[in-house]
Each structure stands twice: as structure tokens, then as C-alpha cells.
C-alpha positions as CSV (number, residue, x, y, z in Angstrom):
1,M,81.1,89.2,93.1
2,A,81.6,87.2,96.3
3,D,80.7,90.0,98.7
4,P,76.9,90.4,98.9
5,E,77.0,93.6,101.0
6,Y,79.1,96.8,100.9
7,G,82.4,95.5,99.5
8,W,81.1,94.3,96.2
9,T,81.7,97.6,94.3
10,V,85.4,97.7,95.5
11,E,85.7,94.0,94.7
12,M,84.5,94.6,91.2
13,Q,86.9,97.5,90.7
14,I,89.9,95.4,92.0
15,K,89.0,92.4,89.7
16,A,88.6,94.8,86.7
17,S,92.0,96.3,87.5
18,K,93.7,92.9,87.8
19,Q,92.4,92.0,84.3
20,D,93.6,95.4,82.9
21,L,90.1,96.3,81.9
22,R,89.3,99.8,81.0
23,C,86.7,101.5,83.3
24,L,84.6,104.5,82.6
25,E,82.5,106.6,84.9
26,V,79.2,107.5,83.3
27,P,77.0,110.2,84.9
28,V,73.4,109.3,85.4
29,S,70.4,111.3,86.5
30,Y,68.3,110.1,89.4
31,L,65.7,111.3,91.8
32,K,66.7,112.1,95.3
33,R,65.6,109.3,97.7
34,I,63.0,110.0,100.3
35,G,63.8,109.3,103.9
36,K,66.9,108.7,105.9
37,S,69.7,106.3,104.9
38,K,70.3,103.4,107.2
39,I,74.0,103.5,106.3
40,S,75.1,107.1,106.0
41,G,72.5,108.2,108.5
42,T,74.0,106.4,111.5
43,I,77.5,106.2,112.9
44,R,77.1,102.4,113.2
45,G,76.2,102.1,109.6
46,V,79.1,104.3,108.4
47,V,81.6,102.4,110.6
48,G,80.2,99.0,109.6
49,A,80.2,99.7,105.8
50,G,83.6,101.3,106.0
51,A,85.1,98.3,107.8
52,K,83.6,95.9,105.3
53,I,85.0,97.9,102.4
54,L,88.4,98.2,104.0
55,H,88.4,94.4,104.7
56,T,87.7,93.8,101.0
57,I,90.6,96.0,100.0
58,F,93.1,94.5,102.5
59,S,92.0,90.9,101.5
60,A,92.7,91.7,97.9
61,A,96.1,93.2,98.8
62,L,97.0,90.1,100.8
63,E,96.3,87.9,97.8
64,V,99.0,89.8,95.9
65,F,101.6,89.1,98.6
66,L,100.7,85.5,99.3
């Protein structure tokens, strides 16, 4: 994945879709994290991560049309 931050998961899904790979969601158990999230715990974090993810999606969409 080229994106080292928040867009890598979307990038991975887009690349898998382009290659017609089958994807499966697998439930996992995990312990609840202690403390407050730096991303979902602040408006700046939510907006920043959301913008990065949307940028990744729109960049992939532009590649289709160019």
C-alpha cells in the first residue's frame, strides 16, 4: 500500500476490487482499548482521517477516468 496513514485500508479494498479478488470479513475478538482515541476522540482527528480516506477514494476514481 502506498498510503502509510488512514487511507491504506480503502486503498487495499480498491486494489482487491480491481483485481476481482474475493473478500471476506472475519469477526475477531479483542480487548477494549484503554484511554481516549487521538482520531475519533477529536474533531480535528475525525476530519483529518476522513479527508485522507476520501482523497484516496477520489484519487482511485480519477485513475479510472484518466
